[in-house]
LOZA-72349 format. One record per atom (N, C-alpha, C): residue in one letter; x, y, z. Coordinates in steps of 0.001 Angstrom, whole numbers, padded with zeros to 6 digits, always signed. Each point is the difference from the previous one (the first is absolute). Last residue first. Layout:
AXYZ...
//
This chain:
X-000305-049959+032252X-000222-001281-000663X+000827-000104-001242X+000037+003940+002514X+000648-001049+000782X-000137-001343-000680X-002153+003745-001809X+001455+000082-000227X+000706-001134+000751X-004602+000457+000633X+000257-000427-001369X+001500-000014-000273X-001515+001661+004109X-000142-001453-000072X+000321-000530-001360X-000029+004638+000608X+001114-000572+000735X-000056-001527-000080X-003532+002455-001890X+001215+000138-000797X+001171-000676+000699X-004021+000139+002303X-000129-000896-001139X+001259+000041-000839X-000447+002970+003647X+000305-001368+000414X-000062-000990-001147X-001127+004591-001019X+001400-000213+000397X+000294-001416+000458X-004340+002082-001273X+000683-000861-000971X+001415-000359+000436X-002748+002960+002536X-000640-001321-000009X+000710-000963-000941X+001361+004519+000210X+000367-000684+001252X-000618-001392+000057X-001098+002790-003676X+001409-000419-000063X+000390-000767+001257X-004325+001867-000146X+000127-001061-001010X+001428-000532-000055X-000916+003729+002758X-000607-001219+000545X+000196-001176-000954X+001349+004266-001436X+000907-000501+001042X-000533-001302+000603X-002729+002181-003180X+001244-000470-000626X+000923-000621+001052X-003933+002148+001429X-000276-001334-000549X+001247-000594-000663X+000293+004418+001568X-000146-000912+001129X-000245-001427-000483X+000126+003409-003218X+001340-000206+000566X-000043-000992+001157X-004088+001349-001902X+000732-000862-000929X+001397-000309+000537X-002595+003099+002367X-000525-001355+000184X+000747-000981-000904X+001010+004542-000464X+000471-000464+001313X-000454-001433+000249X-001523+002212-003969X+001415-000339-000016X+000516-000560+001307X-005178-000757-001257X+000870+001171+000188X+001459-000433+000109X-003258-003202-002807X+000269+000377+001391X+000822+001279+000061X-001128-002268-004089X-001170+000694+000532X+000221+000501+001423X+003175-002659-002460X-000009+001372-000500X-001225+000786+000459X+000507-004576+001236X+001231+000680+000425X-000026+001464-000411X-003414-002952-001443X-000216+000507+001364X+001229+000720+000520X+000249-002081-004247X-000926+001128-000036X-000193+000596+001390X+002528-003897-000348X+000740+001119-000588X-000886+001249-000017X-001898-004067+001399X+000930+000501+001022X+000802+001192-000523X-002957-002334-002913X-000732+000825+000961X+000945+000600+001036X+002200-001225-004769X-000858-000650+000995X-000649+000982+000958X+003280+000424-003896X-001377+000486-000128X-000943-000598+001043X+004785-000900-001196X-000065+001336+000584X-001424+000541+000021X+002156-005322+000195X-000727+001031-000741X+000016+001334+000740X+004042-003863+000409X-001417+000207+000275X-000590+001162-000772X+005285-000520+001874X-000913-000708-000889X-001445+000370+000325X+004585+003169+000653X-000890-000966+000665X-001008-000598-000982X+003941-000312-002030X-000631+000162+001311X-000375+001457+000248X+002433-001712-003933X-001421-000316-000034X-000727+000147+001319X+004760+001016-000665X-000254-001394-000359X-001462-000394+000040X+001763+004544+000666X+000070-000876+001177X-000413-001435-000319X-000132+003977-002937X+001317+000094+000633X+000201-001034+001093X-004135+000359-002409X+001040-000047-001030X+001381-000082+000615X-003734+000709+002794X+000128-001398-000431X+001078-000171-001061X-001092+004383+001423X+000663-000745+001079X+000230-001448-000429X-002490+002684-002901X+001413+000390-000017X+000790-000733+001084X-004683-000601-000171X+000644-000606-001165X+001479+000322-000069X-002610+002058+003344X+000190-001427+000282X+000704-000698-001162X-001238+004520-000547X+001083-000137+000980X+000305-001467+000265X-003702+000937-002693X+001247+000355-000696X+001191-000187+000917X-004286-000635+001878X+000357-001074-000936X+001293+000276-000772X-001662+003460+003030X+000599-001183+000616X+000314-001123-000988X-002293+004383-000738X+001436-000089-000307X+000587-001339+000441X-004537+001240+000920X+000145-000147-001452X+001462-000218-000392X-001181+000939+004546X-000406-001364-000387X+000212-000236-001492X+003074+003640+002536X-001393-000152-000447X-000270-001435-000442X+003594+001846+003824X-000056-000464-001384X-001466-000242-000379X+001758+001426+004465X-000736+000878-000917X+000035-000388-001456X+001787-002159+004211X+000806+001172-000358X-000664+000877-001060X-002037-004066+001708X+000380+000779+001184X+000758+001267-000357X-001166-003259-003299X-001169+000785+000411X+000355+000917+001170X+003269-003041-001405X-000178+001066-000994X-001183+000891+000353X+000814-003788+002683X+001096+000962+000160X-000172+001171-000957X-003040-003556-000385X-000217+000718+001256X+001081+001071+000205X+000466-002913-003673X-001127+000914-000203X-000266+000827+001256X+003185-003424+000237X+000522+001128-000772X-001098+001025-000256X-001252-004008+002184X+000851+000846+000846X+000555+001214-000742X-002687-003107-002573X-000739+000763+001012X+000918+000840+000893X+000930-003226-003849X+000330+001427-000051X-000662+000827+001095X+001695-005284+000423X-001105+000752-000598X+000376+001472-000005X+003007-003252+001721X-000715-000861-000951X-001219+000677-000614X+004555+002769+001612X-001139-000715+000575X-000704-000861-001056X+003851+003220-000246X+000255-001435-000154X-001176-000851+000469X+000031+004746+000354X+000179-000248-001430X+000360-001460-000282X-000628+001408+004522X-001226+000245-000761X+000184-000313-001478X+003686-000179+002961X-000888-001128+000251X-001289+000146-000817X+002990+003539-000047X+000517-001125-000798X-000849-001246+000198X-000996+003755+002599X-000336+000277-001401X+000483-001140-000885X+001178-000177+004502X-001434-000266-000170X-000436+000268-001434X+004457+001000+001179X-000213-001456+000053X-001474-000347-000215X+001328+004498+000449X+000292-000507-001336X-000229-001508-000052X-002865+002904+003427X+001377-000475-000126X+000196-000517-001421X-003524+003993+000943X+000163-001445+000148X+001485-000343+000058X-002555+004302-000783X+000521-000237+001345X+000150-001473+000294X-001401+002159-004238X-000985-000594+000894X+000450-000162+001435X+002792+001949-003492X-001305+000657-000123X-001004-000530+001018X+004304-002044-000321X+000086+001352+000561X-001358+000702-000033X+000359-004277-002002X+000207-000112+001448X+000013+001384+000652X-000163-000213-004675X-001281-000417+000578X+000109-000111+001518X+003959+000968-002374X-000941+001121-000086X-001334-000347+000643X+003315-003368-000355X+000394+001020+000984X-000955+001186+000001X-000684-003404-003213X-000195-000533+001349X+000320+001055+001062X+000880+001048-004544X-001444-000064+000262X-000260-000461+001430X+004373-000188-001475X-000369+001399+000195X-001496+000096+000305X+001683-004174-001148X+000401+000354+001370X-000303+001465+000296X-000865-001641-004376X-000905-000593+000975X+000383+000387+001426X+000706+001935-004974X+000743+000083+001262X-000906-000508+001119X-000764+000976-004970X+000446-001351+000351X+000878-000010+001253X-002551+003650-002177X+001444+000011-000216X+000651-001302+000462X-004603+000650+000584X+000210+000180-001439X+001481+000013-000344X-001246-000133+004555X-000265-001276-000672X+000223+000101-001504X+000405+003925+002629X+001063-000947+000372X-000185-001329-000738X-003365+003290-000478X+001228+000374-000691X+001122-001001+000285X-004059-000465+002291X-000130-000410-001397X+001275+000328-000765X-000215+001480+004427X+000028-001468-000034X-000068-000513-001440X-000496+004634+001108X+001405-000423-000106X+000117-001522-000094X-004173+002311+000793X+000368-000126-001405X+001438-000459-000202X-001784+001026+004415X-000371-001312-000551X+000409-000190-001458X+002986+003412+002836X-001438-000134-000233X-000309-001345-000637X+003968+003481+002403X-000231-001419-000270X-001509-000228-000080X+002303+004211+001095X-000267-000234-001414X-000181-001481-000340X+001428+002685+004146X-001443-000015-000192X-000408-000287-001433X+004476+000024+002152X-000379+001198-000755X-001501+000081-000249X+001902-003743+002201X+000328+001160+000825X-000404+001304-000684X-000461-004041-002386X-000969+000054+001093X+000240+001239+000871X+003055-000943-003440X-001286+000431-000567X-001046+000151+001093X+004166-001714+001272X+000135+001402-000395X-001319+000533-000560X+000270-004583+001091X+000022+000815+001222X+000093+001479-000338X+000338-003101-003513X-001376+000062+000504X-000065+000884+001246X+004254-000866-001697X-000743+000858-000918X-001440+000163+000462X+002741-003015+002312X+000375+001380+000312X-000743+000978-000905X-000541-004588-000780X-000596+000351+001289X+000290+001457+000355X+002049-001793-003827X-001428+000229-000219X-000699+000387+001302X+004516-001241+000173X-000132+001305-000629X-001474+000339-000227X+001004-004250+001617X+000248+000994+001039X-000133+001416-000572X-000284-003606-002972X-001195+000065+000840X+000169+001037+001108X+003653-000956-002804X-001031+000744-000725X-001252+000154+000844X+003468-002602+001755X+000425+001394-000080X-001067+000853-000688X-000511-004687+000200X-000210+000602+001306X+000335+001473+000006X+000864-002418-003945X-001437+000055+000261X-000287+000675+001335X+004482-000783-001248X-000599+001059-000795X-001487+000141+000304X+003645-001739+003568X-000935-000521-000986X-000634+001145-000757X+004904+000511+002180X-001421+000113+000320X-000824-000627-001108X+005163-001262+001578X-000813+000624-001044X-001454+000022+000415X+005273-000495+002219X-001430-000197+000248X-000787+000763-001054X+005148-002286+000142X-000773+001201-000314X-001482-000306+000172X+004879-002032+002083X-001320-000281-000591X-000747+001302-000199X+005465-001858+000473X-001025+000990+000303X-001300-000364-000695X+003811-003596+001637X-000494+000759-001163X-001097+000982+000429X+003987-001510+003351X-001272-000511-000527X-000477+000905-001133X+005286-000244+000854X-001226+000464+000676X-001249-000584-000640X+005068-002199+000266X-000933+000644-000929X-001274+000424+000724X+004943-001523+001169X-001154+000375+000839X-001028+000760-000819X+003992-001876-001856X+000189-000500+001351X-001162+000349+000928X+000352+001448-004579X-000231-001445+000030X+000104-000574+001409X+001026+004587-001089X-001423-000255+000232X-000307-001484+000079X+004348+001583-001100X-000280+000225+001417X-001456-000338+000319X+001365-000183-004480X+000635-001083+000766X-000315+000129+001482X-001428+003448-002841X-000786-001222-000235X+000579-001153+000809X+002316+004079-000009X-001212+000095+000804X-000857-001249-000147X+003857+000456-002661X+000372-000232+001395X-001234+000026+000903X-000593+001088-004514X+000321-001424+000142X+000369-000334+001440X-000680+004502-001084X-001271-000735-000018X+000249-001487+000195X+003710+002791-000468X-000653+000256+001289X-001319-000766+000098X+002310-000131-004091X+000715-000785+001006X-000646+000167+001377X-001651+002589-003539X-000346-001412-000223X+000680-000888+001037X+001085+004594-000040X-001346-000232+000519X-000403-001457-000152X+004092+001360-001827X+000067+000062+001460X-001376-000279+000614X+000241+000303-004668X+000725-001189+000461X+000051-000042+001526X-001892+003778-002236X-000884-001166+000018X+000716-001248+000505X+000494+005338+000666X+000943-001113-000193X-000787-001299+000133X-002243+004754-001652X+000222-000878+001150X+001011-001078-000382X-002265+004174-002178X+001431-000341-000042X+000387-000834+001229X-004514+001498-001372X+000645+000554+001196X+001501-000287+000060X-002831-001379-003770X-000554+001302+000414X+000804+000635+001128X+001066-004408-001621X+000317+001033-001002X-000446+001380+000475X-001078-003741+002681X+001458+000211-000002X+000397+001107-000980X-004521-001389+000114X+000352+000735+001222X+001495+000326+000017X-001616-002668-003524X-000538+001356-000119X+000379+000847+001208X+001132-004583+000040X+000815+000706-001005X-000453+001456-000105X-002523-002803+002692X+001305+000248+000623X+000904+000777-000949X-004180-001504-001544X-000107+001200+000826X+001311+000307+000706X-000196-003930-002563X-000196+001156-000892X-000080+001294+000808X+000304-004197+002323X+001243+000413-000637X-000172+001251-000861X-003478-000559+004057X+000580-000903-000989X+001199+000607-000695X-001315+001369+005136X-000560+000111-001350X+000689-001001-000924X+000910+001019+004850X-001110-000921-000272X-000694+000235-001335X+004016+002421+001766X+000100-001334+000596X-001142-000935-000339X+000390+004742-001228X+000801-000877-000845X-000030-001445+000502X-001808+003732+002467X-000921-000607-000959X+000714-001038-000867X+002577+002575+002986X-000874-000893+000760X-000931-000753-000951X+002725+003274-001826X+000826-001135+000417X-000817-001001+000804X-002060+004014-001242X+000220-000842-001184X+000834-001225+000354X-000689+003377+003209X-001174-000862-000127X+000132-000933-001207X+003438+003121+000641X-000034-000885+001165X-001189-000974-000093X+000413+003398-003259X+001009-001050-000184X-000036-001004+001155X-004603+002471-001013X+001377+000434+000273X+000963-001167-000201X-005152+001435-002002X+000836-001082+000545X+001430+000502+000175X-003801+002444-001980X+000397+000303+001375X+000801-001134+000657X-001894-000159-004567X+000944+001137+000087X+000485+000301+001411X-001388-004964-001960X-000634+001160+000636X+001000+001141+000158X+000541-004670-001758X+000000+001129-000934X-000539+001292+000632X+000218-004136+002388X+001346+000093-000593X+000111+001201-000932X-004219-001149+001929X+000902+000634+000965X+001394+000195-000594X-003309-002338-002527X-000238+001452+000049X+000895+000713+001004X+000562-004753-000244X+000311+000665-001267X-000308+001498+000035X-001122-002694+003855X+001442+000111-000260X+000327+000756-001268X-004409-001331+002044X+000538+001331+000309X+001418+000200-000554X-002507-004190-000219X-000497+000974-000976X+000549+001402+000240X+000814-003795+002972X+000861+000047-001184X-000429+001082-000987X-000415-000618+005361X-000922+000298-001103X+000825+000216-001266X+002103-000915+004195X-001061-001004-000038X-000971+000209-001166X+003714+002885+000542X+000604-001305+000294X-001048-001110-000065X-000969+004688-000408X+000257-000711-001259X+000677-001350+000228X-000908+003167+003548X-001189-000769-000393X+000254-000828-001255X+003333+002999+001509X-000101-001141+000920X-001197-000877-000369X+000483+003967-002367X+001072-000929-000381X-000032-001228+000908X-002929+003461+001062X-000421-000665-001239X+001053-001010-000462X+000950+002728+003733X-001029-000989+000341X-000464-000769-001245X+003023+003567-000581X+000646-001086+000739X-000992-001115+000306X-001653+003948-001850X+000714-000784-001011X+000707-001181+000640X-002060+003115+002815X-001011-000799-000694X+000653-000892-001050X+002753+003078+002204X-000432-001049+000926X-001032-000923-000651X+001400+003777-002398X+001100-000972+000084X-000366-001157+000931X-004171+002345-002231X+001178+000488+000718X+001088-001077+000019X-004262+001203-003373X+000654-001117+000688X+001291+000504+000625X-004467+001954-002419X+001024+000565+000898X+000613-001125+000840X-002178-000346-005177X-000289-000173+001427X+001170+000510+000841X-000233-000332-004917X-000309+001303+000612X-000274-000097+001501X+000882-003789-002979X+001214+000833+000085X-000254+001354+000653X-002145-005047+000110X-000498+001379+000008X+001169+000953+000214X+000262-004877+000140X-000128+000477-001375X-000491+001430-000112X+000356-002211+004177X+001359+000120-000528X-000027+000506-001446X-004144-000921+002075X+000651+001164+000607X+001393+000210-000588X-002442-003869-001191X-000572+001190-000635X+000671+001265+000527X+001176-004006+002059X+000535+000024-001362X-000520+001211-000764X-001717-000840+004294X+001387+000464+000081X+000615+000105-001394X-004231-001887+000303X-000090+001438+000258X+001406+000596+000111X-000476-004671-000504X-000445+000664-001227X-000037+001513+000167X+001212-002711+003888X+000945-000048-001129X-000437+000777-001242X-001144+001249+005140X-000671-000804-001018X+000847-000003-001281X+000690+002298+004537X+000830-001078-000521X-000651-000890-001037X-000970+003993+003289X-000934-001088-000272X+000684-001190-000672X+002449+004008+000919X-000406-000634+001262X-000907-001205-000251X+001244+002791-003613X+001082-000912+000388X-000363-000738+001288X-002974+003312-001512X+000037-001108-000969X+001043-001033+000432X-000167+003966+002447X-001169-000834+000308X-000073-001197-000944X+003321+003266-000736X+000311-000806+001181X-001168-000922+000371X-000709+003056-003490X+001016-000989-000402X+000325-000919+001175X-002700+003693+000805X-000755-001095-000617X+000955-001096-000474X+001962+003836+001849X-000852-000620+001022X-000764-001193-000576X+002620+002792-002821X+000830-000933+000770X-000827-000729+001056X-002612+001725-004394X+000794+000573+001095X+000797-001082+000740X-001531+000234-005351X-000405-000609+001273X+000921+000492+001115X-000566+001079-005021X+000436+000862+001104X-000451-000533+001357X-002638-002413-003742X+001119+000938-000188X+000260+000843+001245X-002056-005063+000093X-000450+001406-000060X+001184+000943-000136X-000050-004954+000594X+000354+000593-001300X-000327+001499-000076X-001102-002711+003830X+001463-000015-000132X+000464+000644-001302X-004656-000542+000748X+000549+000970+000958X+001513+000091-000170X-002168-003290-002461X-000237+001331-000570X+000487+001102+000936X+000198-004418+001551X+000967+000180-001092X-000163+001381-000628X-003139-001338+003211X+001287+000337+000627X+001079+000233-001054X-004248-001527-001399X-000064+001394+000445X+001339+000440+000599X-000401-004510-001204X-000043+000830-001204X-000038+001490+000355X-000293-003223+003470X+001363+000120-000524X+000021+000918-001219X-004076+000987+003187X+000584-001201-000595X+001433+000253-000461X-002038+002968+004136X-000387-000376-001361X+000729-001243-000494X+000488+002501+004378X-001377-000453-000170X-000302-000629-001358X+004355+001868+001483X-000475-000874+001073X-001322-000664-000362X+002066+003193-002883X+000951-001114+000144X-000485-001015+001025X-002420+004001-000542X-000221-000909-001128X+000941-001205+000075X+000587+003453+003110X-001223-000750+000305X-000322-000998-001122X+003530+002960-000666X+000393-001022+000975X-001205-000839+000395X-000786+003664-002782X+000749-001025-000731X+000435-001129+000934X-002112+003755+001875X-000957-000728-000841X+000699-001144-000734X+002587+002967+002570X-000771-000880+000879X-001036-000804-000781X+002658+003252-002318X+000788-001148+000458X-000831-000954+000847X-003004+002802-003217X+001174+000359+000787X+000719-001261+000471X-003619+001459-004052X+000487-001124+000805X+001297+000406+000693X-002179+002868-003108X-000695-000001+001291X+000423-001167+000892X+001336+000901-004632X+000745+000851+000937X-000622-000001+001396X-000091-003938-003988X-000816+000932+000785X+000848+000820+000973X+001499-003621-003246X+000081+001434-000291X-000719+000928+000970X+000548-005067+000096X+001177+000500-000702X+000083+001521+000004X-003738-002379+001873X+001208-000258+000799X+001219+000651-000652X-004042+000232-002382X-000113+000769+001243X+001276-000155+000820X-000522-002573-003956X+000328+001412-000265X-000079+000882+001240X-001056-004749+000604X+001360+000274-000495X+000272+001483-000287X-004294-002275+001447X+000867+000662+000984X+001317+000499-000595X-003172-002535-002581X-000604+001274+000372X+000953+000792+000894X+001197-004326-001289X-000101+000776-001237X-000593+001386+000256X+000305-003199+003630X+001268+000622-000377X-000085+000825-001276X-004196-000463+003377X+000818-000980-000704X+001119+000715-000748X-001426+002826+004028X-000819-000751-000953X+000887-001012-000712X+001441+003400+003178X-000199-001355+000521X-000859-000856-000919X+000932+004573-000958X+001326-000616+000148X-000085-001419+000539X-003898+002704-000327X+000434-000463-001318X+001374-000670+000065X-001642+001961+003945X-000849-001139-000367X+000423-000566-001348X+002120+003918+001470X+000433-001150+000796X-000833-001244-000293X-001197+004065-002080X+001310-000432-000503X+000480-001235+000761X-003903+002125+001528X-000245-000736-001243X+001306-000535-000575X+000245+002781+003755X-000617-001279+000382X-000255-000854-001228X+001619+004431-000598X+001040-000941+000440X-000595-001354+000400X-001837+003459-003828X-000259-000335+001411X+000972-001090+000474X+001564+003323-003969X-000859-001173+000211X-000231-000238+001497X+002838+003384-002301X-001262+000416+000607X-000876-001195+000388X+004269-000082-002390X+000277+000393+001389X-001268+000448+000726X+001123-003577-004321X-000779+001143+000490X+000337+000316+001450X+001502-003677-003089X+000898+001156+000147X-000695+001210+000605X-002360-004181-000611X+001341-000400+000435X+000926+001193+000250X-004800-000381-001617X+000354+000631+001276X+001449-000222+000409X-001947-001829-004073X-000329+001419-000008X+000519+000702+001261X+000383-004721-000431X+000905+000657-000949X-000207+001510+000034X-002955-002533+002540X+001340-000052+000589X+001018+000672-000916X-004392-000526-001580X+000071+001043+001025X+001390+000032+000631X-000949-003413-003069X+000079+001293-000693X+000129+001142+000999X-000677-004277+001781X+001324+000078-000616X+000185+001334-000733X-004181-000978+001839X+000963+000268+001077X+001418+000119-000563X-003390-001211-002971X-000163+001398+000396X+000984+000346+001111X-000209-004448-001480X+000578+000838-001044X-000096+001480+000360X-002031-003242+002937X+001459-000049+000006X+000620+000953-001021X-004846+001256+001931X+000598-001179-000616X+001515+000156-000077X-002984+002433+003873X+000414+000147-001394X+000637-001290-000510X-001750+001283+004526X-000727-000968-000819X+000385+000079-001473X+002176+002813+003220X-000154-001271+000717X-000674-001058-000871X+000722+004739-001210X+000996-000987-000417X-000219-001364+000631X-002761+004024+000894X-000140-000487-001373X+000918-001176-000315X+000063+002203+004283X-001348-000523-000210X-000143-000622-001385X+004021+002208+001124X-000117-001261+000724X-001370-000630-000219X+000796+004288-001885X+000777-001051-000656X-000152-001344+000704X-002143+003788+001954X-000546-000296-001335X+000729-001167-000639X+001556+001683+004189X-001288-000693+000132X-000550-000429-001356X+003965+002563+000025X+000242-001271+000693X-001285-000811+000072X-000199+004416-001565X+000488-000942-001008X+000229-001374+000607X-001168+003503+002915X-001130-000365-000850X+000410-001040-001040X+003365+001811+002726X-000904-000812+000812X-001189-000480-000825X+002996+003034-002014X+000619-001316+000189X-000914-000943+000780X-001184+004518-000452X-000288-000744-001237X+000581-001405+000107X+000904+002938+003494X-001429-000318+000036X-000413-000784-001253X+004577+001504+000377X-000369-001029+000993X-001477-000373-000024X+002544+001647-004495X-000466+000635+001234X-000512-001050+000974X+001500-000802-004560X+000997-000181+001053X-000410+000662+001311X-002474+000231-004195X-000056-001377+000497X+001002-000261+001114X-000450+004118-002629X-000822-000070+001207X-000016-001399+000607X+002117+001136-004220X+000839+000290+001179X-000782-000097+001299X-000962-002717-004727X-000500+001066+000871X+000925+000223+001194X+000118-003491-003621X+000258+001322-000563X-000422+001155+000879X-000551-004594+001241X+001377+000061-000473X+000333+001389-000539X-004431-001218+001349X+000878+000329+001128X+001445+000202-000455X-003242-001436-003174X-000259+001368+000436X+000956+000427+001107X+000166-004489-001536X+000447+000929-001036X-000157+001455+000454X-001722-003378+002774X+001470-000004+000030X+000558+000973-001028X-004615-000717+000000X+000383+000788+001174X+001527+000075+000104X-001734-002785-003312X-000254+001397-000327X+000401+000919+001144X+000199-004696+000543X+001100+000489-000824X-000191+001466-000377X-003442-002029+002526X+001254-000098+000744X+001160+000590-000805X-004227-000505-002061X+000019+001129+000934X+001321+000039+000760X-000855-003672-002717X+000325+001175-000815X+000061+001257+000861X-001389-003920+002079X+001422-000081-000303X+000445+001161-000882X-004542-000456+001051X+000731+000302+001235X+001508+000000-000260X-002861-001317-003495X-000078+001443+000236X+000777+000400+001248X-000386-004603-001011X+000852+000677-000973X+000009+001503+000193X-002903-002652+002675X+001408-000196+000356X+000930+000739-000949X-005011+001723+001147X+000649-000947-000894X+001494-000085+000313X-003380+002966+001913X+000464-001115+000828X+000685-001066-000857X-000785+005708-000501X-000185-001353-000521X+000510-001038+000979X+000448+004771+000600X-001352-000468+000291X-000214-001449-000411X+004085+002242-000924X-000141-000166+001448X-001377-000531+000363X+000955+001109-004495X+000744-001195+000395X-000176-000282+001488X-001864+003954-001702X-000728-001172-000511X+000693-001296+000396X+002159+004023+001048X-001210-000152+000826X-000790-001222-000447X+003744+001241-002531X+000403-000555+001302X-001219-000242+000885X-000713+002146-004095X+000375-001401-000235X+000397-000673+001308X-000917+004618-000033X-001234-000794-000031X+000278-001469-000274X+003609+003118+000032X-000562-000192+001336X-001236-000883-000038X+003794-000632-003739X-000998+001002+000358X-000606-000338+001348X+005026-001200-001711X-001307-000619+000223X-000982+001060+000458X+004987-000417-001880X-000993+001071-000075X-001404-000589+000105X+003796-002782-000110X+000059+000765+001254X-001026+001125+000015X-000860-004632-002758X+000759+001250-000079X+000004+000710+001341X-000385-005435-000502X-000853+001197+000000X+000884+001240+000000
//
């Protein structure tokens, strides 16, 4: 949409409940703000924060990606929205992490703690990365992220940080080649690195720093002989499960949306359409005040009644439920089984939300012993 959007066009888009119109409104507002100096005023910032968060929560993936590209370099963008987009899936988060001037050191360090490996790699690649964030990357010791950091020639890597990276290369082979060519590698560190690289890199290091390779080779041989008399135990690297890591990031994203008052029932459909079942589980649990374990029990139940009760409790419309159920079954091996048109399903949506929530908890608690017995058998 052109930046020269007429006022009446914006009003018509705002009045529409059509998903496409809402998304066009989102991008139109971004266009207008980008060219307006008033968008940086505190009172306008507060309004923009509410408008963007309200529109983006239920926006489709392609729109969120387009918005992320649009806001990546904007200094007027609502910071809460920037942080939410930075935690979105990596294709959406990448331009925000790489370019947003609103992401400060504490935001980047939070991403290193809360996000997936892919997000952490983008943090390590961010231009002009500060020494504080560099140290945080090294502290975490994730091989792929450290390798991305070493390849970032603009990062503020201090002499102490370089020492730590060279020490890390002893157990992480992928660091050795970029370190051997790094402009901040000193002769002293090069001699240390020489001890655990291959022949080709040894030649490159010796040529670059005019190192006496024969003397170093002899020192290494002597060290190997000494190690034979008391070889230390092999270092073990602890790797986080990708699935568990992604699920933790999703929980944090839901918590941020909930804290901002932007977690709504429509988000459940969006999560399922994007084939994110665990995101759906965490969102439904947060919306209903349920445990994630109970929500998982509902989607694995032998009938759709528990899931219907949970959805009714959070405000999902009866007409929407068959679509939601179909999406859950697609992602969950056909479960929950059974018809979505029975009397119990209808009564679930006829009850007030508080009653539906109470019935949901009762239904799950009654099924718990059955599940336990079944698992035991």
